[in-house]
SEVO-314719 format. One record per atom (N, C-alpha, C, O): atom name; x, y, z; residue number from 1; residue in one letter. Coordinates in nm, 3 decimals. Example, Ala and Ser with C-alpha at 12.3 -4.5 7.8 and 13.67 -1.06 7.14 Angstrom:
<site a="N" u="1.319" v="-0.569" w="0.780" k="1" r="A"/>
<site a="CA" u="1.230" v="-0.450" w="0.780" k="1" r="A"/>
<site a="C" u="1.320" v="-0.330" w="0.780" k="1" r="A"/>
<site a="O" u="1.424" v="-0.332" w="0.846" k="1" r="A"/>
<site a="N" u="1.285" v="-0.225" w="0.708" k="2" r="S"/>
<site a="CA" u="1.367" v="-0.106" w="0.714" k="2" r="S"/>
<site a="C" u="1.290" v="0.003" w="0.787" k="2" r="S"/>
<site a="O" u="1.341" v="0.114" w="0.804" k="2" r="S"/>
This chain:
<site a="N" u="-5.554" v="8.475" w="10.826" k="1" r="M"/>
<site a="CA" u="-5.473" v="8.584" w="10.781" k="1" r="M"/>
<site a="C" u="-5.432" v="8.673" w="10.899" k="1" r="M"/>
<site a="O" u="-5.320" v="8.726" w="10.901" k="1" r="M"/>
<site a="N" u="-5.519" v="8.688" w="10.993" k="2" r="Q"/>
<site a="CA" u="-5.487" v="8.773" w="11.107" k="2" r="Q"/>
<site a="C" u="-5.363" v="8.723" w="11.180" k="2" r="Q"/>
<site a="O" u="-5.283" v="8.803" w="11.228" k="2" r="Q"/>
<site a="N" u="-5.348" v="8.594" w="11.189" k="3" r="T"/>
<site a="CA" u="-5.233" v="8.536" w="11.260" k="3" r="T"/>
<site a="C" u="-5.101" v="8.578" w="11.196" k="3" r="T"/>
<site a="O" u="-5.003" v="8.602" w="11.267" k="3" r="T"/>
<site a="N" u="-5.098" v="8.587" w="11.064" k="4" r="F"/>
<site a="CA" u="-4.973" v="8.611" w="10.994" k="4" r="F"/>
<site a="C" u="-4.951" v="8.757" w="10.955" k="4" r="F"/>
<site a="O" u="-4.837" v="8.802" w="10.950" k="4" r="F"/>
<site a="N" u="-5.056" v="8.831" w="10.927" k="5" r="K"/>
<site a="CA" u="-5.038" v="8.964" w="10.871" k="5" r="K"/>
<site a="C" u="-5.082" v="9.081" w="10.959" k="5" r="K"/>
<site a="O" u="-5.036" v="9.193" w="10.937" k="5" r="K"/>
<site a="N" u="-5.167" v="9.059" w="11.054" k="6" r="A"/>
<site a="CA" u="-5.227" v="9.170" w="11.128" k="6" r="A"/>
<site a="C" u="-5.124" v="9.262" w="11.192" k="6" r="A"/>
<site a="O" u="-5.147" v="9.383" w="11.198" k="6" r="A"/>
<site a="N" u="-5.016" v="9.210" w="11.239" k="7" r="Y"/>
<site a="CA" u="-4.919" v="9.293" w="11.310" k="7" r="Y"/>
<site a="C" u="-4.788" v="9.312" w="11.233" k="7" r="Y"/>
<site a="O" u="-4.694" v="9.372" w="11.285" k="7" r="Y"/>
<site a="N" u="-4.782" v="9.261" w="11.110" k="8" r="S"/>
<site a="CA" u="-4.657" v="9.274" w="11.035" k="8" r="S"/>
<site a="C" u="-4.668" v="9.369" w="10.917" k="8" r="S"/>
<site a="O" u="-4.568" v="9.395" w="10.849" k="8" r="S"/>
<site a="N" u="-4.786" v="9.422" w="10.891" k="9" r="V"/>
<site a="CA" u="-4.804" v="9.518" w="10.782" k="9" r="V"/>
<site a="C" u="-4.883" v="9.639" w="10.832" k="9" r="V"/>
<site a="O" u="-4.944" v="9.634" w="10.939" k="9" r="V"/>
<site a="N" u="-4.881" v="9.746" w="10.755" k="10" r="K"/>
<site a="CA" u="-4.958" v="9.865" w="10.791" k="10" r="K"/>
<site a="C" u="-5.107" v="9.830" w="10.792" k="10" r="K"/>
<site a="O" u="-5.150" v="9.737" w="10.725" k="10" r="K"/>
<site a="N" u="-5.183" v="9.905" w="10.869" k="11" r="Q"/>
<site a="CA" u="-5.328" v="9.882" w="10.878" k="11" r="Q"/>
<site a="C" u="-5.394" v="9.891" w="10.741" k="11" r="Q"/>
<site a="O" u="-5.483" v="9.811" w="10.710" k="11" r="Q"/>
<site a="N" u="-5.353" v="9.986" w="10.659" k="12" r="S"/>
<site a="CA" u="-5.414" v="10.001" w="10.526" k="12" r="S"/>
<site a="C" u="-5.386" v="9.880" w="10.437" k="12" r="S"/>
<site a="O" u="-5.471" v="9.839" w="10.358" k="12" r="S"/>
<site a="N" u="-5.267" v="9.823" w="10.451" k="13" r="T"/>
<site a="CA" u="-5.232" v="9.703" w="10.374" k="13" r="T"/>
<site a="C" u="-5.317" v="9.585" w="10.421" k="13" r="T"/>
<site a="O" u="-5.370" v="9.509" w="10.339" k="13" r="T"/>
<site a="N" u="-5.329" v="9.571" w="10.552" k="14" r="Y"/>
<site a="CA" u="-5.411" v="9.464" w="10.607" k="14" r="Y"/>
<site a="C" u="-5.556" v="9.478" w="10.562" k="14" r="Y"/>
<site a="O" u="-5.620" v="9.379" w="10.526" k="14" r="Y"/>
<site a="N" u="-5.608" v="9.599" w="10.565" k="15" r="D"/>
<site a="CA" u="-5.747" v="9.623" w="10.521" k="15" r="D"/>
<site a="C" u="-5.766" v="9.584" w="10.376" k="15" r="D"/>
<site a="O" u="-5.868" v="9.525" w="10.340" k="15" r="D"/>
<site a="N" u="-5.668" v="9.618" w="10.292" k="16" r="R"/>
<site a="CA" u="-5.676" v="9.581" w="10.150" k="16" r="R"/>
<site a="C" u="-5.674" v="9.430" w="10.132" k="16" r="R"/>
<site a="O" u="-5.750" v="9.375" w="10.053" k="16" r="R"/>
<site a="N" u="-5.587" v="9.363" w="10.207" k="17" r="L"/>
<site a="CA" u="-5.580" v="9.216" w="10.200" k="17" r="L"/>
<site a="C" u="-5.712" v="9.154" w="10.243" k="17" r="L"/>
<site a="O" u="-5.761" v="9.060" w="10.181" k="17" r="L"/>
<site a="N" u="-5.768" v="9.206" w="10.350" k="18" r="L"/>
<site a="CA" u="-5.894" v="9.154" w="10.401" k="18" r="L"/>
<site a="C" u="-6.006" v="9.174" w="10.299" k="18" r="L"/>
<site a="O" u="-6.090" v="9.085" w="10.281" k="18" r="L"/>
<site a="N" u="-6.009" v="9.288" w="10.234" k="19" r="T"/>
<site a="CA" u="-6.108" v="9.315" w="10.130" k="19" r="T"/>
<site a="C" u="-6.093" v="9.215" w="10.015" k="19" r="T"/>
<site a="O" u="-6.192" v="9.165" w="9.963" k="19" r="T"/>
<site a="N" u="-5.970" v="9.187" w="9.977" k="20" r="S"/>
<site a="CA" u="-5.945" v="9.090" w="9.868" k="20" r="S"/>
<site a="C" u="-5.992" v="8.951" w="9.906" k="20" r="S"/>
<site a="O" u="-6.053" v="8.881" w="9.825" k="20" r="S"/>
<site a="N" u="-5.965" v="8.911" w="10.028" k="21" r="V"/>
<site a="CA" u="-6.007" v="8.779" w="10.075" k="21" r="V"/>
<site a="C" u="-6.159" v="8.769" w="10.077" k="21" r="V"/>
<site a="O" u="-6.216" v="8.669" w="10.035" k="21" r="V"/>
<site a="N" u="-6.225" v="8.873" w="10.127" k="22" r="K"/>
<site a="CA" u="-6.371" v="8.873" w="10.133" k="22" r="K"/>
<site a="C" u="-6.433" v="8.869" w="9.993" k="22" r="K"/>
<site a="O" u="-6.539" v="8.809" w="9.974" k="22" r="K"/>
<site a="N" u="-6.367" v="8.932" w="9.896" k="23" r="A"/>
<site a="CA" u="-6.418" v="8.932" w="9.758" k="23" r="A"/>
<site a="C" u="-6.415" v="8.792" w="9.698" k="23" r="A"/>
<site a="O" u="-6.495" v="8.760" w="9.610" k="23" r="A"/>
<site a="N" u="-6.325" v="8.708" w="9.745" k="24" r="L"/>
<site a="CA" u="-6.313" v="8.573" w="9.692" k="24" r="L"/>
<site a="C" u="-6.413" v="8.475" w="9.753" k="24" r="L"/>
<site a="O" u="-6.441" v="8.370" w="9.696" k="24" r="L"/>
<site a="N" u="-6.468" v="8.509" w="9.870" k="25" r="E"/>
<site a="CA" u="-6.560" v="8.419" w="9.938" k="25" r="E"/>
<site a="C" u="-6.674" v="8.379" w="9.844" k="25" r="E"/>
<site a="O" u="-6.729" v="8.462" w="9.772" k="25" r="E"/>
<site a="N" u="-6.707" v="8.252" w="9.846" k="26" r="G"/>
<site a="CA" u="-6.816" v="8.203" w="9.764" k="26" r="G"/>
<site a="C" u="-6.770" v="8.149" w="9.630" k="26" r="G"/>
<site a="O" u="-6.849" v="8.090" w="9.556" k="26" r="G"/>
<site a="N" u="-6.643" v="8.169" w="9.597" k="27" r="F"/>
<site a="CA" u="-6.591" v="8.117" w="9.472" k="27" r="F"/>
<site a="C" u="-6.503" v="7.996" w="9.501" k="27" r="F"/>
<site a="O" u="-6.433" v="7.992" w="9.603" k="27" r="F"/>
<site a="N" u="-6.506" v="7.898" w="9.413" k="28" r="Q"/>
<site a="CA" u="-6.430" v="7.774" w="9.432" k="28" r="Q"/>
<site a="C" u="-6.281" v="7.802" w="9.454" k="28" r="Q"/>
<site a="O" u="-6.217" v="7.736" w="9.536" k="28" r="Q"/>
<site a="N" u="-6.229" v="7.897" w="9.383" k="29" r="I"/>
<site a="CA" u="-6.086" v="7.926" w="9.390" k="29" r="I"/>
<site a="C" u="-6.042" v="7.968" w="9.530" k="29" r="I"/>
<site a="O" u="-5.926" v="7.951" w="9.567" k="29" r="I"/>
<site a="N" u="-6.134" v="8.022" w="9.607" k="30" r="A"/>
<site a="CA" u="-6.101" v="8.069" w="9.742" k="30" r="A"/>
<site a="C" u="-6.065" v="7.957" w="9.837" k="30" r="A"/>
<site a="O" u="-5.990" v="7.978" w="9.932" k="30" r="A"/>
<site a="N" u="-6.117" v="7.838" w="9.814" k="31" r="S"/>
<site a="CA" u="-6.091" v="7.727" w="9.905" k="31" r="S"/>
<site a="C" u="-5.977" v="7.637" w="9.858" k="31" r="S"/>
<site a="O" u="-5.949" v="7.535" w="9.920" k="31" r="S"/>
<site a="N" u="-5.912" v="7.675" w="9.748" k="32" r="M"/>
<site a="CA" u="-5.805" v="7.592" w="9.694" k="32" r="M"/>
<site a="C" u="-5.669" v="7.632" w="9.750" k="32" r="M"/>
<site a="O" u="-5.644" v="7.751" w="9.772" k="32" r="M"/>
<site a="N" u="-5.581" v="7.535" w="9.773" k="33" r="P"/>
<site a="CA" u="-5.444" v="7.569" w="9.810" k="33" r="P"/>
<site a="C" u="-5.378" v="7.646" w="9.695" k="33" r="P"/>
<site a="O" u="-5.397" v="7.612" w="9.578" k="33" r="P"/>
<site a="N" u="-5.302" v="7.747" w="9.727" k="34" r="I"/>
<site a="CA" u="-5.242" v="7.832" w="9.623" k="34" r="I"/>
<site a="C" u="-5.163" v="7.751" w="9.522" k="34" r="I"/>
<site a="O" u="-5.169" v="7.780" w="9.402" k="34" r="I"/>
<site a="N" u="-5.090" v="7.651" w="9.566" k="35" r="G"/>
<site a="CA" u="-5.008" v="7.570" w="9.477" k="35" r="G"/>
<site a="C" u="-5.086" v="7.489" w="9.375" k="35" r="G"/>
<site a="O" u="-5.028" v="7.439" w="9.278" k="35" r="G"/>
<site a="N" u="-5.216" v="7.475" w="9.397" k="36" r="E"/>
<site a="CA" u="-5.299" v="7.396" w="9.305" k="36" r="E"/>
<site a="C" u="-5.374" v="7.483" w="9.205" k="36" r="E"/>
<site a="O" u="-5.437" v="7.430" w="9.113" k="36" r="E"/>
<site a="N" u="-5.369" v="7.614" w="9.221" k="37" r="I"/>
<site a="CA" u="-5.442" v="7.704" w="9.132" k="37" r="I"/>
<site a="C" u="-5.366" v="7.717" w="9.001" k="37" r="I"/>
<site a="O" u="-5.247" v="7.749" w="8.998" k="37" r="I"/>
<site a="N" u="-5.437" v="7.690" w="8.892" k="38" r="T"/>
<site a="CA" u="-5.378" v="7.698" w="8.759" k="38" r="T"/>
<site a="C" u="-5.441" v="7.814" w="8.682" k="38" r="T"/>
<site a="O" u="-5.534" v="7.879" w="8.729" k="38" r="T"/>
<site a="N" u="-5.389" v="7.839" w="8.564" k="39" r="S"/>
<site a="CA" u="-5.444" v="7.945" w="8.480" k="39" r="S"/>
<site a="C" u="-5.589" v="7.914" w="8.442" k="39" r="S"/>
<site a="O" u="-5.668" v="8.007" w="8.422" k="39" r="S"/>
<site a="N" u="-5.624" v="7.788" w="8.432" k="40" r="V"/>
<site a="CA" u="-5.763" v="7.749" w="8.401" k="40" r="V"/>
<site a="C" u="-5.855" v="7.791" w="8.516" k="40" r="V"/>
<site a="O" u="-5.963" v="7.844" w="8.492" k="40" r="V"/>
<site a="N" u="-5.813" v="7.766" w="8.639" k="41" r="H"/>
<site a="CA" u="-5.892" v="7.808" w="8.756" k="41" r="H"/>
<site a="C" u="-5.911" v="7.959" w="8.758" k="41" r="H"/>
<site a="O" u="-6.021" v="8.008" w="8.785" k="41" r="H"/>
<site a="N" u="-5.805" v="8.031" w="8.730" k="42" r="I"/>
<site a="CA" u="-5.813" v="8.177" w="8.729" k="42" r="I"/>
<site a="C" u="-5.908" v="8.224" w="8.620" k="42" r="I"/>
<site a="O" u="-5.987" v="8.316" w="8.642" k="42" r="I"/>
<site a="N" u="-5.901" v="8.163" w="8.502" k="43" r="Q"/>
<site a="CA" u="-5.990" v="8.203" w="8.394" k="43" r="Q"/>
<site a="C" u="-6.136" v="8.174" w="8.429" k="43" r="Q"/>
<site a="O" u="-6.224" v="8.254" w="8.399" k="43" r="Q"/>
<site a="N" u="-6.161" v="8.060" w="8.492" k="44" r="K"/>
<site a="CA" u="-6.298" v="8.028" w="8.535" k="44" r="K"/>
<site a="C" u="-6.348" v="8.131" w="8.635" k="44" r="K"/>
<site a="O" u="-6.464" v="8.172" w="8.630" k="44" r="K"/>
<site a="N" u="-6.260" v="8.173" w="8.726" k="45" r="Y"/>
<site a="CA" u="-6.296" v="8.275" w="8.825" k="45" r="Y"/>
<site a="C" u="-6.330" v="8.407" w="8.756" k="45" r="Y"/>
<site a="O" u="-6.429" v="8.471" w="8.789" k="45" r="Y"/>
<site a="N" u="-6.248" v="8.446" w="8.661" k="46" r="V"/>
<site a="CA" u="-6.272" v="8.570" w="8.587" k="46" r="V"/>
<site a="C" u="-6.404" v="8.560" w="8.511" k="46" r="V"/>
<site a="O" u="-6.482" v="8.656" w="8.508" k="46" r="V"/>
<site a="N" u="-6.430" v="8.446" w="8.450" k="47" r="N"/>
<site a="CA" u="-6.558" v="8.427" w="8.378" k="47" r="N"/>
<site a="C" u="-6.677" v="8.439" w="8.471" k="47" r="N"/>
<site a="O" u="-6.779" v="8.497" w="8.435" k="47" r="N"/>
<site a="N" u="-6.664" v="8.383" w="8.591" k="48" r="E"/>
<site a="CA" u="-6.773" v="8.395" w="8.690" k="48" r="E"/>
<site a="C" u="-6.796" v="8.539" w="8.729" k="48" r="E"/>
<site a="O" u="-6.910" v="8.581" w="8.747" k="48" r="E"/>
<site a="N" u="-6.689" v="8.615" w="8.743" k="49" r="L"/>
<site a="CA" u="-6.703" v="8.757" w="8.778" k="49" r="L"/>
<site a="C" u="-6.773" v="8.834" w="8.667" k="49" r="L"/>
<site a="O" u="-6.847" v="8.929" w="8.694" k="49" r="L"/>
<site a="N" u="-6.751" v="8.793" w="8.544" k="50" r="A"/>
<site a="CA" u="-6.808" v="8.864" w="8.429" k="50" r="A"/>
<site a="C" u="-6.957" v="8.836" w="8.412" k="50" r="A"/>
<site a="O" u="-7.028" v="8.912" w="8.346" k="50" r="A"/>
<site a="N" u="-7.005" v="8.727" w="8.471" k="51" r="E"/>
<site a="CA" u="-7.147" v="8.691" w="8.457" k="51" r="E"/>
<site a="C" u="-7.238" v="8.786" w="8.531" k="51" r="E"/>
<site a="O" u="-7.360" v="8.769" w="8.528" k="51" r="E"/>
């Protein structure tokens, strides 16, 4: 992410993006290519968060 966003957005935006990425670490959805994520994957992620 640093390669693409660190110098093209405000620092606060970059910090928010970094926080979002770190929140996903450890979940299967984090390692998936965006184009392969379906509504089922998102629902499974939400269910894991609720546990």
